[in-house]
MOPAC internal coordinates of N, CA, C and O (Angstrom, degrees):
PM7 1SCF
backbone

  N    0.0000 0     0.00 0     0.00 0    0    0    0
  C    1.4529 1     0.00 0     0.00 0    1    0    0
  C    1.5281 1   110.10 1     0.00 0    2    1    0
  O    1.2310 1   120.81 1   142.53 1    3    2    1
  N    1.3223 1   116.05 1   -37.47 1    3    2    1
  C    1.4543 1   119.84 1  -179.03 1    5    3    2
  C    1.5286 1   110.30 1   -66.77 1    6    5    3
  O    1.2310 1   121.14 1   141.64 1    7    6    5
  N    1.3645 1   115.43 1   -38.36 1    7    6    5
  C    1.4556 1   119.61 1   178.66 1    9    7    6
  C    1.5250 1   110.00 1   -62.56 1   10    9    7
  O    1.2310 1   120.44 1   136.21 1   11   10    9
  N    1.3537 1   116.76 1   -43.79 1   11   10    9
  C    1.4634 1   120.30 1   178.30 1   13   11   10
  C    1.5196 1   111.89 1   -62.15 1   14   13   11
  O    1.2310 1   120.53 1   140.09 1   15   14   13
  N    1.3263 1   116.60 1   -39.91 1   15   14   13
  C    1.4699 1   120.42 1   179.84 1   17   15   14
  C    1.5255 1   110.02 1   -66.38 1   18   17   15
  O    1.2310 1   120.47 1   141.56 1   19   18   17
  N    1.3442 1   116.70 1   -38.44 1   19   18   17
  C    1.4578 1   120.12 1   177.80 1   21   19   18
  C    1.5173 1   111.47 1   -64.46 1   22   21   19
  O    1.2310 1   120.59 1   135.13 1   23   22   21
  N    1.3405 1   116.48 1   -44.87 1   23   22   21
  C    1.4610 1   120.36 1   177.30 1   25   23   22
  C    1.5271 1   109.87 1   -61.28 1   26   25   23
  O    1.2310 1   121.00 1   137.79 1   27   26   25
  N    1.3275 1   115.68 1   -42.21 1   27   26   25
  C    1.4664 1   120.15 1  -179.17 1   29   27   26
  C    1.5267 1   110.96 1   -62.48 1   30   29   27
  O    1.2310 1   120.28 1   134.34 1   31   30   29
  N    1.3383 1   117.07 1   -45.66 1   31   30   29
  C    1.4655 1   119.93 1  -178.42 1   33   31   30
  C    1.5228 1   111.43 1   -66.80 1   34   33   31
  O    1.2310 1   120.06 1   141.20 1   35   34   33
  N    1.3402 1   117.50 1   -38.80 1   35   34   33
  C    1.4619 1   120.00 1   176.69 1   37   35   34
  C    1.5182 1   110.61 1   -63.85 1   38   37   35
  O    1.2310 1   121.13 1   140.63 1   39   38   37
  N    1.3561 1   115.45 1   -39.37 1   39   38   37
  C    1.4542 1   119.29 1  -179.33 1   41   39   38
  C    1.5232 1   111.07 1   -68.00 1   42   41   39
  O    1.2310 1   120.39 1   141.03 1   43   42   41
  N    1.3340 1   116.86 1   -38.97 1   43   42   41
  C    1.4663 1   120.15 1   176.82 1   45   43   42
  C    1.5232 1   109.38 1   -61.26 1   46   45   43
  O    1.2310 1   120.89 1   137.29 1   47   46   45
  N    1.3159 1   115.91 1   -42.71 1   47   46   45
  C    1.4647 1   119.80 1  -178.28 1   49   47   46
  C    1.5298 1   110.69 1   -64.22 1   50   49   47
  O    1.2310 1   120.21 1   141.20 1   51   50   49
  N    1.3413 1   117.20 1   -38.80 1   51   50   49
  C    1.4635 1   120.19 1  -176.21 1   53   51   50
  C    1.5235 1   112.24 1   -83.23 1   54   53   51
  O    1.2310 1   120.24 1   132.46 1   55   54   53
  N    1.3425 1   117.15 1   -47.54 1   55   54   53
  C    1.4600 1   119.56 1  -165.23 1   57   55   54
  C    1.5217 1   114.59 1  -112.78 1   58   57   55
  O    1.2310 1   119.12 1   163.73 1   59   58   57
  N    1.3085 1   119.28 1   -16.27 1   59   58   57
  C    1.4515 1   120.44 1  -173.57 1   61   59   58
  C    1.5236 1   109.47 1   101.56 1   62   61   59
  O    1.2310 1   119.81 1    -6.36 1   63   62   61
  N    1.3209 1   117.97 1   173.64 1   63   62   61
  C    1.4623 1   122.67 1  -169.11 1   65   63   62
  C    1.5317 1   112.98 1   -70.25 1   66   65   63
  O    1.2310 1   119.92 1   132.91 1   67   66   65
  N    1.3181 1   117.77 1   -47.09 1   67   66   65
  C    1.4727 1   119.96 1  -175.37 1   69   67   66
  C    1.5347 1   110.97 1   -65.57 1   70   69   67
  O    1.2310 1   120.91 1   132.59 1   71   70   69
  N    1.3211 1   115.87 1   -47.41 1   71   70   69
  C    1.4665 1   119.43 1   179.51 1   73   71   70
  C    1.5267 1   111.11 1   -66.42 1   74   73   71
  O    1.2310 1   120.30 1   149.31 1   75   74   73
  N    1.3063 1   117.03 1   -30.69 1   75   74   73
  C    1.4646 1   120.16 1   178.92 1   77   75   74
  C    1.5275 1   110.66 1   -64.30 1   78   77   75
  O    1.2310 1   120.21 1   139.91 1   79   78   77
  N    1.3265 1   117.21 1   -40.09 1   79   78   77
  C    1.4667 1   119.52 1   177.67 1   81   79   78
  C    1.5212 1   110.54 1   -64.04 1   82   81   79
  O    1.2310 1   120.34 1   140.76 1   83   82   81
  N    1.3276 1   116.96 1   -39.24 1   83   82   81
  C    1.4725 1   120.03 1   177.82 1   85   83   82
  C    1.5311 1   111.25 1   -63.79 1   86   85   83
  O    1.2310 1   120.89 1   139.62 1   87   86   85
  N    1.3222 1   115.90 1   -40.38 1   87   86   85
  C    1.4713 1   119.64 1   179.05 1   89   87   86
  C    1.5175 1   110.25 1   -63.37 1   90   89   87
  O    1.2310 1   120.24 1   135.67 1   91   90   89
  N    1.3307 1   117.14 1   -44.33 1   91   90   89
  C    1.4678 1   120.25 1  -178.88 1   93   91   90
  C    1.5203 1   110.32 1   -65.16 1   94   93   91
  O    1.2310 1   120.14 1   136.29 1   95   94   93
  N    1.3409 1   117.33 1   -43.71 1   95   94   93
  C    1.4724 1   120.32 1   178.46 1   97   95   94
  C    1.5233 1   109.99 1   -61.46 1   98   97   95
  O    1.2310 1   120.34 1   137.82 1   99   98   97
  N    1.3274 1   116.95 1   -42.18 1   99   98   97
  C    1.4677 1   120.56 1   179.40 1  101   99   98
  C    1.5310 1   110.89 1   -63.04 1  102  101   99
  O    1.2310 1   120.28 1   135.69 1  103  102  101
  N    1.3179 1   117.07 1   -44.31 1  103  102  101
  C    1.4694 1   120.74 1   179.86 1  105  103  102
  C    1.5250 1   110.09 1   -62.47 1  106  105  103
  O    1.2310 1   120.21 1   136.89 1  107  106  105
  N    1.3304 1   117.20 1   -43.11 1  107  106  105
  C    1.4616 1   120.45 1  -179.49 1  109  107  106
  C    1.5211 1   110.38 1   -65.65 1  110  109  107
  O    1.2310 1   120.11 1   135.41 1  111  110  109
  N    1.3383 1   117.39 1   -44.59 1  111  110  109
  C    1.4730 1   120.35 1   179.95 1  113  111  110
  C    1.5281 1   111.26 1   -62.47 1  114  113  111
  O    1.2310 1   120.31 1   135.94 1  115  114  113
  N    1.3215 1   117.02 1   -44.06 1  115  114  113
  C    1.4722 1   120.25 1   178.91 1  117  115  114
  C    1.5217 1   110.46 1   -62.58 1  118  117  115
  O    1.2310 1   120.14 1   138.73 1  119  118  117
  N    1.3214 1   117.34 1   -41.27 1  119  118  117
  C    1.4666 1   120.68 1   178.70 1  121  119  118
  C    1.5225 1   110.96 1   -63.28 1  122  121  119
  O    1.2310 1   120.20 1   135.76 1  123  122  121
  N    1.3394 1   117.22 1   -44.24 1  123  122  121
  C    1.4628 1   120.36 1   179.68 1  125  123  122
  C    1.5250 1   110.57 1   -64.00 1  126  125  123
  O    1.2310 1   120.35 1   137.69 1  127  126  125
  N    1.3329 1   116.94 1   -42.31 1  127  126  125
  C    1.4697 1   119.98 1  -179.64 1  129  127  126
  C    1.5253 1   110.52 1   -63.84 1  130  129  127
  O    1.2310 1   120.11 1   137.37 1  131  130  129
  N    1.3260 1   117.39 1   -42.63 1  131  130  129
  C    1.4700 1   120.68 1   179.51 1  133  131  130
  C    1.5206 1   110.68 1   -63.53 1  134  133  131
  O    1.2310 1   119.87 1   137.34 1  135  134  133
  N    1.3280 1   117.85 1   -42.66 1  135  134  133
  C    1.4703 1   120.84 1   179.49 1  137  135  134
  C    1.5186 1   110.39 1   -63.68 1  138  137  135
  O    1.2310 1   120.17 1   136.65 1  139  138  137
  N    1.3453 1   117.28 1   -43.35 1  139  138  137
  C    1.4660 1   120.40 1   179.28 1  141  139  138
  C    1.5228 1   110.46 1   -63.23 1  142  141  139
  O    1.2310 1   120.10 1   137.27 1  143  142  141
  N    1.3202 1   117.42 1   -42.73 1  143  142  141
  C    1.4671 1   120.11 1   178.83 1  145  143  142
  C    1.5265 1   111.70 1   -63.39 1  146  145  143
  O    1.2310 1   120.16 1   139.44 1  147  146  145
  N    1.3167 1   117.31 1   -40.56 1  147  146  145
  C    1.4673 1   120.36 1   178.69 1  149  147  146
  C    1.5271 1   110.27 1   -63.63 1  150  149  147
  O    1.2310 1   120.34 1   137.53 1  151  150  149
  N    1.3311 1   116.95 1   -42.47 1  151  150  149
  C    1.4682 1   120.03 1   178.80 1  153  151  150
  C    1.5251 1   110.70 1   -64.05 1  154  153  151
  O    1.2310 1   120.19 1   137.72 1  155  154  153
  N    1.3378 1   117.25 1   -42.28 1  155  154  153
  C    1.4700 1   120.68 1   179.18 1  157  155  154
  C    1.5221 1   110.29 1   -62.45 1  158  157  155
  O    1.2310 1   119.92 1   137.26 1  159  158  157
  N    1.3210 1   117.75 1   -42.74 1  159  158  157
  C    1.4686 1   120.77 1   179.36 1  161  159  158
  C    1.5201 1   110.59 1   -63.62 1  162  161  159
  O    1.2310 1   120.10 1   137.97 1  163  162  161
  N    1.3265 1   117.41 1   -42.03 1  163  162  161
  C    1.4677 1   120.54 1   178.97 1  165  163  162
  C    1.5241 1   110.40 1   -62.62 1  166  165  163
  O    1.2310 1   120.42 1   136.42 1  167  166  165
  N    1.3290 1   116.80 1   -43.58 1  167  166  165
  C    1.4732 1   119.97 1   179.39 1  169  167  166
  C    1.5213 1   110.57 1   -63.66 1  170  169  167
  O    1.2310 1   119.87 1   137.12 1  171  170  169
  N    1.3249 1   117.84 1   -42.88 1  171  170  169
  C    1.4682 1   120.14 1   178.94 1  173  171  170
  C    1.5249 1   111.42 1   -63.12 1  174  173  171
  O    1.2310 1   120.06 1   139.16 1  175  174  173
  N    1.3151 1   117.50 1   -40.84 1  175  174  173
  C    1.4678 1   120.40 1   178.01 1  177  175  174
  C    1.5212 1   110.25 1   -63.26 1  178  177  175
  O    1.2310 1   120.34 1   137.88 1  179  178  177
  N    1.3277 1   116.95 1   -42.12 1  179  178  177
  C    1.4675 1   119.24 1   178.52 1  181  179  178
  C    1.5209 1   111.58 1   -64.16 1  182  181  179
  O    1.2310 1   120.06 1   140.12 1  183  182  181
  N    1.3351 1   117.49 1   -39.88 1  183  182  181
  C    1.4602 1   120.62 1   178.27 1  185  183  182
  C    1.5230 1   110.32 1   -62.78 1  186  185  183
  O    1.2310 1   120.33 1   135.73 1  187  186  185
  N    1.3190 1   116.97 1   -44.27 1  187  186  185
  C    1.4717 1   120.22 1   179.22 1  189  187  186
  C    1.5225 1   110.61 1   -62.75 1  190  189  187
  O    1.2310 1   120.03 1   137.68 1  191  190  189
  N    1.3263 1   117.55 1   -42.32 1  191  190  189
  C    1.4723 1   120.63 1   178.94 1  193  191  190
  C    1.5208 1   110.58 1   -62.74 1  194  193  191
  O    1.2310 1   120.15 1   137.16 1  195  194  193
  N    1.3346 1   117.33 1   -42.84 1  195  194  193
  C    1.4671 1   120.27 1   179.84 1  197  195  194
  C    1.5194 1   110.66 1   -63.78 1  198  197  195
  O    1.2310 1   119.85 1   137.44 1  199  198  197
  N    1.3378 1   117.89 1   -42.56 1  199  198  197
  C    1.4679 1   120.85 1   179.87 1  201  199  198
  C    1.5206 1   110.50 1   -64.46 1  202  201  199
  O    1.2310 1   119.98 1   136.53 1  203  202  201
  N    1.3270 1   117.65 1   -43.47 1  203  202  201
  C    1.4726 1   120.84 1   179.71 1  205  203  202
  C    1.5196 1   110.44 1   -63.42 1  206  205  203
  O    1.2310 1   120.06 1   136.24 1  207  206  205
  N    1.3257 1   117.50 1   -43.76 1  207  206  205
  C    1.4639 1   120.54 1   178.88 1  209  207  206
  C    1.5183 1   110.50 1   -63.14 1  210  209  207
  O    1.2310 1   119.95 1   140.16 1  211  210  209
  N    1.3293 1   117.69 1   -39.84 1  211  210  209
  C    1.4603 1   120.72 1   179.33 1  213  211  210
  C    1.5234 1   111.17 1   -64.03 1  214  213  211
  O    1.2310 1   120.22 1   137.15 1  215  214  213
  N    1.3353 1   117.18 1   -42.85 1  215  214  213
  C    1.4669 1   120.37 1   178.99 1  217  215  214
  C    1.5209 1   110.23 1   -64.65 1  218  217  215
  O    1.2310 1   120.02 1   137.54 1  219  218  217
  N    1.3185 1   117.56 1   -42.46 1  219  218  217
  C    1.4688 1   120.51 1   179.50 1  221  219  218
  C    1.5240 1   110.40 1   -62.81 1  222  221  219
  O    1.2310 1   120.14 1   137.55 1  223  222  221
  N    1.3339 1   117.33 1   -42.45 1  223  222  221
  C    1.4642 1   120.49 1   179.07 1  225  223  222
  C    1.5251 1   110.44 1   -63.63 1  226  225  223
  O    1.2310 1   119.88 1   138.56 1  227  226  225
  N    1.3464 1   117.83 1   -41.44 1  227  226  225
  C    1.4677 1   119.76 1   178.78 1  229  227  226
  C    1.5222 1   111.15 1   -63.18 1  230  229  227
  O    1.2310 1   120.38 1   138.76 1  231  230  229
  N    1.3336 1   116.88 1   -41.24 1  231  230  229
  C    1.4699 1   119.98 1   179.57 1  233  231  230
  C    1.5288 1   110.21 1   -64.77 1  234  233  231
  O    1.2310 1   120.19 1   136.97 1  235  234  233
  N    1.3196 1   117.23 1   -43.03 1  235  234  233
  C    1.4690 1   120.47 1  -179.99 1  237  235  234
  C    1.5238 1   110.28 1   -63.51 1  238  237  235
  O    1.2310 1   120.44 1   137.08 1  239  238  237
  N    1.3399 1   116.76 1   -42.92 1  239  238  237
  C    1.4625 1   120.06 1   179.15 1  241  239  238
  C    1.5268 1   110.20 1   -63.78 1  242  241  239
  O    1.2310 1   120.19 1   138.64 1  243  242  241
  N    1.3257 1   117.25 1   -41.36 1  243  242  241
  C    1.4668 1   120.21 1   178.83 1  245  243  242
  C    1.5241 1   111.08 1   -62.38 1  246  245  243
  O    1.2310 1   120.38 1   136.87 1  247  246  245
  N    1.3250 1   116.89 1   -43.13 1  247  246  245
  C    1.4729 1   120.21 1   179.13 1  249  247  246
  C    1.5192 1   110.63 1   -64.16 1  250  249  247
  O    1.2310 1   120.34 1   137.49 1  251  250  249
  N    1.3312 1   116.96 1   -42.51 1  251  250  249
  C    1.4664 1   120.11 1   179.58 1  253  251  250
  C    1.5227 1   110.46 1   -63.82 1  254  253  251
  O    1.2310 1   120.03 1   138.44 1  255  254  253
  N    1.3328 1   117.55 1   -41.56 1  255  254  253
  C    1.4676 1   120.76 1   179.18 1  257  255  254
  C    1.5189 1   110.53 1   -63.64 1  258  257  255
  O    1.2310 1   119.99 1   137.28 1  259  258  257
  N    1.3337 1   117.63 1   -42.72 1  259  258  257
  C    1.4683 1   120.46 1   179.17 1  261  259  258
  C    1.5146 1   110.22 1   -63.66 1  262  261  259
  O    1.2310 1   120.03 1   137.94 1  263  262  261
  N    1.3293 1   117.54 1   -42.06 1  263  262  261
  C    1.4638 1   120.24 1  -179.00 1  265  263  262
  C    1.5248 1   110.47 1   -66.21 1  266  265  263
  O    1.2310 1   120.40 1   138.75 1  267  266  265
  N    1.3340 1   116.85 1   -41.25 1  267  266  265
  C    1.4581 1   119.76 1  -179.63 1  269  267  266
  C    1.5191 1   110.47 1   -67.36 1  270  269  267
  O    1.2310 1   119.99 1   138.04 1  271  270  269
  N    1.3270 1   117.62 1   -41.96 1  271  270  269
  C    1.4699 1   120.45 1  -179.91 1  273  271  270
  C    1.5176 1   110.55 1   -65.97 1  274  273  271
  O    1.2310 1   120.28 1   139.09 1  275  274  273
  N    1.3324 1   117.08 1   -40.91 1  275  274  273
  C    1.4601 1   119.20 1  -176.93 1  277  275  274
  C    1.5204 1   111.61 1   -77.56 1  278  277  275
  O    1.2310 1   119.36 1   171.18 1  279  278  277
  N    1.2860 1   118.82 1    -8.82 1  279  278  277
  C    1.4568 1   120.38 1   175.04 1  281  279  278
  C    1.5065 1   113.49 1    95.93 1  282  281  279
  O    1.2310 1   118.93 1  -164.36 1  283  282  281
  N    1.3096 1   119.64 1    15.64 1  283  282  281
  C    1.4442 1   120.99 1   171.36 1  285  283  282
  C    1.5019 1   115.97 1   103.75 1  286  285  283
  O    1.2310 1   118.46 1  -171.22 1  287  286  285
  N    1.3052 1   120.55 1     8.78 1  287  286  285
  C    1.4495 1   118.58 1   176.98 1  289  287  286
  C    1.5073 1   111.81 1   174.27 1  290  289  287
  O    1.2310 1   121.45 1    -6.88 1  291  290  289
  N    1.3381 1   114.83 1   173.12 1  291  290  289
  C    1.4527 1   119.79 1  -179.39 1  293  291  290
  C    1.5190 1   111.75 1   -72.40 1  294  293  291
  O    1.2310 1   120.11 1   -40.64 1  295  294  293
  N    1.3045 1   117.39 1   139.36 1  295  294  293
  C    1.4515 1   122.09 1   176.68 1  297  295  294
  C    1.5078 1   114.42 1    81.29 1  298  297  295
  O    1.2310 1   119.65 1  -178.84 1  299  298  297
  N    1.3070 1   118.28 1     1.16 1  299  298  297
  C    1.4558 1   119.14 1  -177.72 1  301  299  298
  C    1.5244 1   111.62 1   -85.01 1  302  301  299
  O    1.2310 1   120.14 1   172.08 1  303  302  301
  N    1.3425 1   117.33 1    -7.92 1  303  302  301
  C    1.4708 1   118.76 1   176.60 1  305  303  302
  C    1.5255 1   109.43 1   -66.14 1  306  305  303
  O    1.2310 1   120.94 1   136.36 1  307  306  305
  N    1.3536 1   115.80 1   -43.64 1  307  306  305
  C    1.4649 1   118.43 1   179.50 1  309  307  306
  C    1.5331 1   110.08 1   -67.12 1  310  309  307
  O    1.2310 1   120.21 1   144.45 1  311  310  309
  N    1.3153 1   117.21 1   -35.55 1  311  310  309
  C    1.4574 1   119.67 1   179.20 1  313  311  310
  C    1.5265 1   110.80 1   -64.52 1  314  313  311
  O    1.2310 1   120.45 1   138.58 1  315  314  313
  N    1.3330 1   116.74 1   -41.42 1  315  314  313
  C    1.4582 1   118.36 1  -178.74 1  317  315  314
  C    1.5268 1   110.27 1   -68.51 1  318  317  315
  O    1.2310 1   119.77 1   145.17 1  319  318  317
  N    1.3472 1   118.04 1   -34.83 1  319  318  317
  C    1.4607 1   119.02 1   179.45 1  321  319  318
  C    1.5327 1   110.36 1   -70.40 1  322  321  319
  O    1.2310 1   120.19 1   142.75 1  323  322  321
  N    1.3374 1   117.23 1   -37.25 1  323  322  321
  C    1.4612 1   118.33 1   178.30 1  325  323  322
  C    1.5311 1   110.56 1   -68.12 1  326  325  323
  O    1.2310 1   120.33 1   144.02 1  327  326  325
  N    1.3193 1   116.97 1   -35.98 1  327  326  325
  C    1.4582 1   118.06 1   178.67 1  329  327  326
  C    1.5276 1   109.94 1   -68.17 1  330  329  327
  O    1.2310 1   120.13 1   147.79 1  331  330  329
  N    1.3368 1   117.36 1   -32.21 1  331  330  329
  C    1.4573 1   119.11 1   176.44 1  333  331  330
  C    1.5255 1   110.46 1   -66.42 1  334  333  331
  O    1.2310 1   120.33 1   138.43 1  335  334  333
  N    1.3395 1   116.98 1   -41.57 1  335  334  333
  C    1.4596 1   118.65 1  -179.74 1  337  335  334
  C    1.5302 1   110.66 1   -66.45 1  338  337  335
  O    1.2310 1   120.34 1   142.69 1  339  338  337
  N    1.3478 1   116.95 1   -37.31 1  339  338  337
  C    1.4658 1   119.62 1   176.36 1  341  339  338
  C    1.5225 1   109.63 1   -63.13 1  342  341  339
  O    1.2310 1   120.42 1   137.99 1  343  342  341
  N    1.3343 1   116.81 1   -42.01 1  343  342  341
  C    1.4619 1   120.18 1   179.09 1  345  343  342
  C    1.5269 1   110.40 1   -62.58 1  346  345  343
  O    1.2310 1   120.83 1   139.64 1  347  346  345
  N    1.3179 1   116.01 1   -40.36 1  347  346  345
  C    1.4642 1   118.47 1   179.35 1  349  347  346
  C    1.5272 1   110.60 1   -65.70 1  350  349  347
  O    1.2310 1   119.71 1   141.60 1  351  350  349
  N    1.3358 1   118.15 1   -38.40 1  351  350  349
  C    1.4612 1   120.51 1   178.81 1  353  351  350
  C    1.5239 1   110.93 1   -66.55 1  354  353  351
  O    1.2310 1   120.14 1   140.77 1  355  354  353
  N    1.3312 1   117.33 1   -39.23 1  355  354  353
  C    1.4496 1   120.10 1  -178.99 1  357  355  354
  C    1.5179 1   111.72 1   -68.48 1  358  357  355
  O    1.2310 1   120.22 1   144.59 1  359  358  357
  N    1.3208 1   117.19 1   -35.41 1  359  358  357
  C    1.4603 1   118.75 1  -177.21 1  361  359  358
  C    1.5290 1   111.47 1   -89.58 1  362  361  359
  O    1.2310 1   119.86 1  -175.39 1  363  362  361
  N    1.3131 1   117.88 1     4.61 1  363  362  361
  C    1.4712 1   124.31 1   174.91 1  365  363  362
  C    1.5176 1   111.76 1    59.58 1  366  365  363
  O    1.2310 1   120.83 1  -138.16 1  367  366  365
  N    1.3073 1   116.02 1    41.84 1  367  366  365
  C    1.4621 1   121.15 1   173.73 1  369  367  366
  C    1.5072 1   106.92 1  -101.80 1  370  369  367
  O    1.2310 1   120.78 1   -56.39 1  371  370  369
  N    1.3351 1   116.11 1   123.61 1  371  370  369
  C    1.4568 1   120.52 1  -178.29 1  373  371  370
  C    1.5233 1   108.58 1  -117.08 1  374  373  371
  O    1.2310 1   121.46 1   -46.48 1  375  374  373
  N    1.3240 1   114.81 1   133.52 1  375  374  373
  C    1.4578 1   119.90 1   178.77 1  377  375  374
  C    1.5203 1   107.21 1  -101.28 1  378  377  375
  O    1.2310 1   120.67 1   -57.10 1  379  378  377
  N    1.3311 1   116.33 1   122.90 1  379  378  377
  C    1.4622 1   119.48 1   179.75 1  381  379  378
  C    1.5145 1   109.07 1  -110.32 1  382  381  379
  O    1.2310 1   121.11 1   -21.30 1  383  382  381
  N    1.3221 1   115.49 1   158.70 1  383  382  381
  C    1.4576 1   120.70 1   178.56 1  385  383  382
  C    1.5221 1   109.37 1   -71.45 1  386  385  383
  O    1.2310 1   119.98 1   -33.89 1  387  386  385
  N    1.3261 1   117.65 1   146.11 1  387  386  385
  C    1.4705 1   118.95 1   179.21 1  389  387  386
  C    1.5290 1   111.49 1   -66.43 1  390  389  387
  O    1.2310 1   120.94 1   -35.78 1  391  390  389
  N    1.3426 1   115.81 1   144.22 1  391  390  389
  C    1.4708 1   120.03 1  -179.89 1  393  391  390
  C    1.5247 1   109.42 1   -82.45 1  394  393  391
  O    1.2310 1   121.63 1   -40.08 1  395  394  393
  N    1.2952 1   114.48 1   139.92 1  395  394  393
  C    1.4702 1   119.53 1  -179.05 1  397  395  394
  C    1.5281 1   109.33 1   -96.68 1  398  397  395
  O    1.2310 1   120.10 1   180.00 1  399  398  397

Protein backbone atom coordinates (compact mmCIF):
# COMPACT_ATOMS: atom_id res chain seq x y z
CA UNK A 1 0.00 0.00 0.00
CA UNK A 2 2.86 2.34 0.80
CA UNK A 3 4.44 1.66 -2.60
CA UNK A 4 1.13 2.52 -4.32
CA UNK A 5 0.82 5.73 -2.30
CA UNK A 6 4.39 6.69 -3.23
CA UNK A 7 3.71 6.08 -6.92
CA UNK A 8 0.47 8.04 -6.62
CA UNK A 9 2.15 11.02 -4.93
CA UNK A 10 4.98 11.07 -7.48
CA UNK A 11 2.43 10.92 -10.28
CA UNK A 12 0.41 13.78 -8.76
CA UNK A 13 3.58 15.83 -8.53
CA UNK A 14 4.52 15.13 -12.17
CA UNK A 15 1.25 14.89 -14.06
CA UNK A 16 -1.61 16.24 -11.96
CA UNK A 17 -4.47 14.38 -10.24
CA UNK A 18 -6.36 12.83 -13.18
CA UNK A 19 -3.27 11.51 -14.94
CA UNK A 20 -1.90 10.27 -11.62
CA UNK A 21 -4.93 8.01 -11.16
CA UNK A 22 -4.39 6.61 -14.66
CA UNK A 23 -0.74 5.93 -13.89
CA UNK A 24 -1.61 4.12 -10.66
CA UNK A 25 -4.33 2.05 -12.37
CA UNK A 26 -1.90 1.17 -15.17
CA UNK A 27 0.82 0.15 -12.70
CA UNK A 28 -1.63 -2.01 -10.74
CA UNK A 29 -3.03 -3.66 -13.89
CA UNK A 30 0.46 -4.40 -15.25
CA UNK A 31 1.50 -5.86 -11.89
CA UNK A 32 -1.60 -8.08 -11.73
CA UNK A 33 -1.10 -9.26 -15.32
CA UNK A 34 2.57 -10.09 -14.68
CA UNK A 35 1.72 -12.03 -11.50
CA UNK A 36 -1.02 -13.98 -13.30
CA UNK A 37 1.33 -14.80 -16.18
CA UNK A 38 4.04 -15.98 -13.78
CA UNK A 39 1.55 -18.22 -11.96
CA UNK A 40 0.28 -19.66 -15.27
CA UNK A 41 3.85 -20.39 -16.41
CA UNK A 42 4.66 -22.10 -13.11
CA UNK A 43 1.51 -24.24 -13.34
CA UNK A 44 2.30 -25.21 -16.94
CA UNK A 45 5.86 -26.17 -16.01
CA UNK A 46 4.57 -28.30 -13.14
CA UNK A 47 2.06 -30.02 -15.43
CA UNK A 48 4.78 -30.80 -17.97
CA UNK A 49 7.06 -32.17 -15.23
CA UNK A 50 4.27 -34.37 -13.86
CA UNK A 51 3.45 -35.72 -17.34
CA UNK A 52 7.12 -36.45 -18.09
CA UNK A 53 7.59 -38.20 -14.75
CA UNK A 54 4.44 -40.26 -15.34
CA UNK A 55 5.63 -41.36 -18.79
CA UNK A 56 9.07 -42.26 -17.43
CA UNK A 57 7.50 -44.29 -14.61
CA UNK A 58 5.24 -46.14 -17.08
CA UNK A 59 8.22 -46.96 -19.32
CA UNK A 60 10.26 -48.21 -16.35
CA UNK A 61 7.36 -50.35 -15.12
CA UNK A 62 6.87 -51.78 -18.62
CA UNK A 63 10.56 -52.66 -18.89
CA UNK A 64 10.56 -54.27 -15.45
CA UNK A 65 7.45 -56.31 -16.31
CA UNK A 66 8.99 -57.49 -19.59
CA UNK A 67 12.23 -58.46 -17.83
CA UNK A 68 10.38 -60.31 -15.08
CA UNK A 69 8.12 -62.14 -17.54
CA UNK A 70 11.01 -63.10 -19.80
CA UNK A 71 12.96 -64.44 -16.86
CA UNK A 72 15.65 -61.82 -16.44
CA UNK A 73 17.30 -61.37 -19.80
CA UNK A 74 17.28 -61.71 -23.55
CA UNK A 75 16.87 -65.20 -24.97
CA UNK A 76 15.73 -66.74 -21.73
CA UNK A 77 12.21 -67.34 -23.06
CA UNK A 78 13.49 -70.22 -25.18
CA UNK A 79 15.52 -71.51 -22.24
CA UNK A 80 12.48 -71.57 -19.97
CA UNK A 81 10.41 -73.39 -22.61
CA UNK A 82 13.13 -76.00 -23.11
CA UNK A 83 13.40 -76.52 -19.37
CA UNK A 84 9.63 -77.03 -19.27
CA UNK A 85 9.83 -79.67 -21.99
CA UNK A 86 12.67 -81.41 -20.12
CA UNK A 87 10.55 -81.34 -16.96
CA UNK A 88 7.63 -82.83 -18.84
CA UNK A 89 9.85 -85.61 -20.23
CA UNK A 90 11.24 -86.42 -16.79
CA UNK A 91 7.83 -86.60 -15.18
CA UNK A 92 6.50 -88.79 -18.03
CA UNK A 93 3.64 -86.50 -18.94
CA UNK A 94 2.71 -86.81 -22.59
CA UNK A 95 0.43 -84.41 -24.41
CA UNK A 96 -1.55 -86.02 -27.21
CA UNK A 97 -3.64 -84.42 -29.91
CA UNK A 98 -7.39 -84.40 -29.27
CA UNK A 99 -9.36 -87.17 -31.00
CA UNK A 100 -11.87 -86.09 -33.59
